[in-house]
C-alpha positions in Angstrom: -46.7 4.7 25.7 -49.9 4.8 22.9 -48.1 6.0 19.6 -49.3 9.7 18.3 -50.4 9.6 14.7 -49.0 13.3 14.0 -50.5 15.7 10.9 -49.8 18.5 10.3 -50.7 21.5 7.5 -52.2 24.6 7.1 -55.2 25.8 7.5 -58.4 24.1 5.5 -56.4 21.0 4.2 -58.4 18.7 5.0 -56.9 17.7 8.0 -59.8 17.5 10.8 -61.2 15.4 7.9 -58.8 12.8 8.4 -58.5 13.2 12.0 -62.2 12.0 11.8 -61.1 9.0 9.0 -58.0 7.9 11.2 -60.1 7.8 14.4 -62.9 6.0 12.8 -62.1 2.2 14.0 -61.7 1.6 18.0 -58.0 1.8 19.4 -57.5 5.4 17.3 -58.4 8.4 19.7 -58.4 11.8 17.6 -57.7 14.2 19.9 -57.5 17.0 17.4 -55.7 20.2 17.6 -54.3 20.1 21.4 -52.5 23.4 20.9 -55.6 25.7 20.4 -55.6 28.6 22.5 -59.2 29.6 21.6 -61.1 30.6 25.7 -63.6 27.3 25.5 -61.2 24.4 24.2 -58.7 26.1 27.2 -61.1 25.3 29.3 -62.8 22.4 29.2 -61.1 20.2 26.4 -58.7 17.8 29.0 -56.7 16.8 26.2 -55.8 20.9 25.1 -52.3 21.6 26.3 -53.3 24.9 27.8 -55.6 23.2 29.9 -53.0 20.9 31.1 -50.7 23.6 32.3 -53.4 25.5 33.8 -55.3 22.2 35.0 -52.4 19.7 35.6 -48.9 21.1 35.3 -50.1 23.7 37.6 -48.5 26.6 35.5 -45.5 26.8 33.4 -41.7 27.7 33.3 -39.4 29.0 30.6 -37.2 25.9 29.4 -33.8 26.9 28.9 -32.5 23.3 27.6 -32.7 20.6 25.2 -33.0 18.4 27.9 -35.7 20.6 29.8 -37.6 20.6 26.7 -37.2 17.2 26.3 -38.5 16.1 29.8 -42.1 18.5 29.4 -42.9 16.9 26.1 -42.9 13.4 26.9 -44.3 14.5 30.1 -47.3 16.0 28.1 -47.7 13.2 25.8 -47.6 10.7 28.8 -50.3 12.9 30.3 -52.3 12.7 26.9 -51.7 8.8 26.9 -53.8 9.1 30.4 -56.9 10.5 28.4 -56.6 7.4 25.8 -57.8 4.1 25.7 -56.3 2.5 22.6 -53.4 2.0 21.1 -52.8 5.3 19.2 -53.8 8.8 18.9 -54.1 11.4 16.5 -52.9 14.9 17.1 -52.4 18.3 14.7 -50.7 20.2 14.5 -51.0 23.5 12.6 -47.6 25.3 10.7 -48.4 27.8 13.0 -47.9 25.7 16.2 -44.6 24.1 16.2 -43.2 26.7 18.6 -44.4 24.6 21.2 -41.8 23.2 23.7 -38.8 25.2 22.1 -36.2 25.4 24.7 -34.1 28.6 24.9 -31.8 30.8 22.3 -33.9 28.2 19.6 -33.0 29.2 15.7 -36.3 30.5 14.5 -35.4 29.4 11.1 -34.5 26.3 12.3 -36.0 22.6 12.7 -38.7 22.6 15.6 -37.3 21.0 18.5 -41.0 19.0 18.6 -40.5 17.8 14.8 -36.9 16.6 15.7 -39.0 15.0 18.8 -40.8 12.9 16.9 -39.0 12.4 14.6 -36.5 10.5 17.2 -38.9 8.7 18.5 -40.3 7.3 15.3 -43.5 8.7 15.3 -45.3 8.8 11.9 -45.9 12.2 10.5 -48.7 13.0 8.0 -48.2 16.3 6.0 -50.8 17.6 4.0 -50.7 20.4 1.7 -53.0 21.8 -1.3 -52.4 22.6 -4.5 -54.6 25.4 -5.3 -53.1 28.0 -2.6 -56.0 30.1 -3.5 -58.8 28.2 -3.2 -57.8 27.7 0.4 -57.6 31.2 1.1 -61.3 31.4 -0.6 -62.1 28.7 1.8 -60.9 30.3 4.7 -62.5 33.5 4.2 -65.8 32.3 2.9 -66.0 29.8 6.4 -65.3 32.7 8.3 -68.3 35.0 7.1 -70.4 32.0 7.3 -69.3 31.0 10.0 -69.2 27.0 9.0 -66.6 25.6 9.3 -66.9 22.1 8.4 -69.9 19.7 6.5 -71.3 16.6 7.9 -73.7 15.6 5.2 -74.6 16.9 1.5 -77.1 19.9 1.7 -78.1 22.4 -0.8 -78.9 25.3 1.4 -76.7 27.8 0.5 -75.5 30.1 3.1 -77.1 33.1 3.4 -73.7 35.7 3.2 -73.3 38.3 0.5 -70.9 38.4 -2.0 -67.2 40.1 -1.0 -63.9 41.5 -1.9 -60.7 39.7 -1.2 -57.3 41.6 0.3 -55.1 41.5 -2.5 -52.4 42.4 -0.1 -53.6 40.0 1.9 -53.8 36.8 -0.6 -50.4 38.0 -1.8 -48.6 37.5 2.1 -50.6 34.5 2.4 -49.5 32.8 -0.9 -45.8 33.7 0.1 -46.3 32.1 3.3 -48.0 28.8 2.7 -46.0 27.9 -0.1 -42.7 28.5 2.1 -44.1 26.6 4.8 -45.1 23.5 2.6 -41.8 23.7 1.3 -39.7 23.8 4.2 -41.8 20.5 5.9 -41.0 18.7 3.0 -37.3 19.6 3.6 -37.7 19.1 6.6 -38.8 15.3 6.5 -36.9 14.7 3.7 -35.7 11.1 4.4 -37.9 10.6 7.2 -38.9 7.2 6.4 -42.4 7.9 8.9 -43.1 11.0 7.1 -45.9 11.1 4.4 -46.8 13.6 2.0 -50.4 13.8 1.0 -52.4 17.0 -0.9 -55.9 17.8 -0.3 -57.3 17.5 -3.8 -56.1 13.8 -3.8 -57.1 13.1 -0.5 -60.9 11.8 -0.3 -63.2 10.0 -2.0 -66.7 11.3 -0.7 -66.3 10.3 3.3 -63.4 7.2 1.7 -60.0 7.9 1.5 -58.6 8.0 -2.1 -56.4 4.7 -3.1 -53.5 6.6 -3.7 -53.5 8.4 -0.1 -54.4 5.0 1.7 -51.3 3.1 0.0 -49.5 6.0 1.0 -50.6 6.1 4.2 -50.2 2.0 4.7 -46.3 2.9 4.6 -46.7 4.3 7.9 -49.8 3.4 9.7 -51.0 -0.1 10.8 -53.7 -1.6 8.0 -56.4 -2.1 10.7 -56.6 1.5 11.2 -57.1 2.5 7.2 -59.0 -0.7 6.5 -62.4 0.9 7.5 -61.4 5.1 7.2 -64.2 7.0 7.0 -64.3 10.2 7.5 -67.3 12.0 9.5 -66.6 15.4 7.2 -67.3 16.1 3.2 -66.3 18.3 1.2 -69.1 21.4 0.9 -71.2 21.3 -1.6 -71.3 25.1 -3.4 -68.3 26.5 -4.5 -66.7 29.2 -2.4 -65.5 31.1 -5.3 -68.9 32.1 -6.6 -68.7 34.8 -3.3 -65.8 36.4 -5.1 -66.6 40.0 -6.7 -63.4 41.3 -7.7 -62.6 38.3 -9.2 -61.0 40.0 -12.4 -59.0 42.4 -10.3 -57.1 39.4 -7.9 -56.6 37.7 -11.7 -55.1 41.4 -13.3 -52.6 41.3 -9.6 -51.1 37.8 -10.1 -51.5 37.4 -14.0 -48.0 37.5 -14.2 -46.6 35.6 -10.9 -46.1 32.0 -10.4 -49.4 31.9 -8.5 -51.5 33.4 -11.7 -52.1 30.0 -13.3 -53.8 28.5 -9.9 -55.9 32.0 -9.5 -57.0 31.9 -13.2 -57.8 28.7 -13.4 -59.6 28.9 -10.4 -61.6 32.3 -11.5 -62.5 31.7 -14.9 -64.9 29.2 -14.7 -67.6 31.0 -12.6 -66.7 34.7 -13.5 -67.5 33.4 -17.2 -71.1 31.6 -15.6 -71.4 34.7 -13.8 -73.4 32.8 -11.1 -74.4 35.4 -8.6 -74.9 33.6 -5.0 
């Protein structure tokens, strides 16, 4: 079968840009987040898992054993292969979507069934983290309000949204969740030779992969895929942190925590300049 390239990470980690870069050449098809469950993606996207369940598989039954789970996962992967003309296809699975195909009586703290299956088959798995989780949270808040998730080209246009306060309790829970998930997946992929760990901050220089990230990817991907890798997306020209209103309260809340450094290092420059959006 065409070989899947698995990308794993938290939302707002640069995974969409990486999908685009890896699928920049003929022979690689980007199927993106196949486990999305929002309306249009379910109804109109043939590569979507729920489209497959509703329109191809003809419904779903509980998976009571590992054998059943493996059989159904293989059927889905073979179905995806029918949508691909080349030798590889890229799929993106966020941390909170690895529960699919888990058989009955599984341990919610254990290794996801899909992950173990991919490792058994020797598929490349690219784990993307973000060093600054505070910027990641603000990026998500900013994108939600601006209703713009990705940028295709340089633009000086500033989104017309009001400045906003961050919910400190939600931010605290976010830090613990994402930090825990990143550590968990590093552990789950330890000693797996086809795993690569990348960071958002070091991933791209404009649209091109940075040399260090490309070097790591070449350990698990053919060179022809990476030779002309170029993303359709770029980082926004504006800094979403400028829209945060309650920066000092956020600093006070996290100053004595292990997340304090990233919060202070991020907020102090814009707070000192006091640039209003």
